[in-house]
C-alpha angles and dihedrals in degrees: 000000000000126000103253090200091063114124094236092053091048090050092048091052092048096053119089098223093181089074090067093046090054094044099046103035089090089068092061136070136192093245128094129010115351111262127233115266113274091229090056093053094043091047092051091052091050093048090047090055096042094050096035094235135151123247091258095048096048091053092052095044091047089063091051099043120067091192090061089051093051090049089057094051105265121138097189131052113264120212097193132067113268095232143329116286091242090062089069088057091049091048093053089049090049097053093037130206094309092055094050091048090051091054096051096038088057092052090051092047092058090068095050114190091354088073090065107094115225091196127033122201112208122203106205096177096082098087132348121231123234092251127133133204110287099238095036119126090234089074089055090050090052090051091050091051090051091049091051089053092049092050091050093046094049093040094241116163109223119211088222134000098199090211096140093045092049091058091060093048091049090057091049091055091059090071097047094129096046107109093220096046103038092095091055091047092052090050090052091051091051092048093049091055089050091051091050092051090048092052091049091054091045093052094041090055092060098042126108122226091263092051091048090057093045096053100030093103093049094047091048090054092048093051092049090054094046094048099044119106136192093275095045115122122228093022122195110236099180139019094220094043104035091161094061120112136191126259119206112242101184092220125134095224094043119019096183142017130198 
C-alpha cells in the first residue's frame, strides 16, 4: 500500500544495512534481554537527522508514519512505539563516536558529488565572538596589558607603566559616539596606540637575543594592530583570533559582525 517511488523507500533500498550489522555486532552479546534490531536503531538515528527531530519526537512519529517503519526494516504496520527515547541515547553511547560518524558518513556517501554544496549559507546570529573593532582603542589597551604581563614575566623594568593615564583614556573611549566628545575620544585612541608602541620599544631594548626570538611573533602581531587604519586590508580584529574576518550584515544598528 506504500508508494514505492517515495524518497524514503528509495533511500532504504539503496543503503547496505548489512554493513552496520557487521560493524556493531561486537557491541552485543547473547546474554540478558534481547536487544533491538541494529537496523531499527540506525534507521531511527538517520531519520532523526534527516527530519531534524529530537529523540522523543522521532519515536512518536515512527509509530504514526508507515514510511518510517519501512525505512527501519518492518514489513507490517506497527501500532506501538519502537523503543523508549532513552534507548537511542544508550545506543549512541554503545557504538561511540566512531560508530555515529560511520552512520552519517555512509548517508553522505550515497549522494556522491551531489553532497558537496556549491553554496554555503552561514547564519552568524547564533553566537557573537569576543572581537572588537580593528582600530578601536580597546585593542590598544589589550596590547598594553599583554606587554605589562610580558615585562613582569621576563623581569623587565619599564621606564613608565602609564597605568594612571590609561584609566583616563579608557573613560574617554566610552563616549566615542557623543558628538561633543568624539574629538577627545579619537585623541585618546591615538594616545593609547602611542603608549603601546613606546612600551614595545622599551621592552625590546632590554631583551636578549633569545627573548627577541621568543616574542618576535607576538610583537609583530601587536605592531600590525597598532599600525592598521580604516582602509587597511586584511585587518586584525582580535589578538586571540587573528584569522577572524568581518561579515556584512546589512543592518542599520549593526552593519557587520565578526
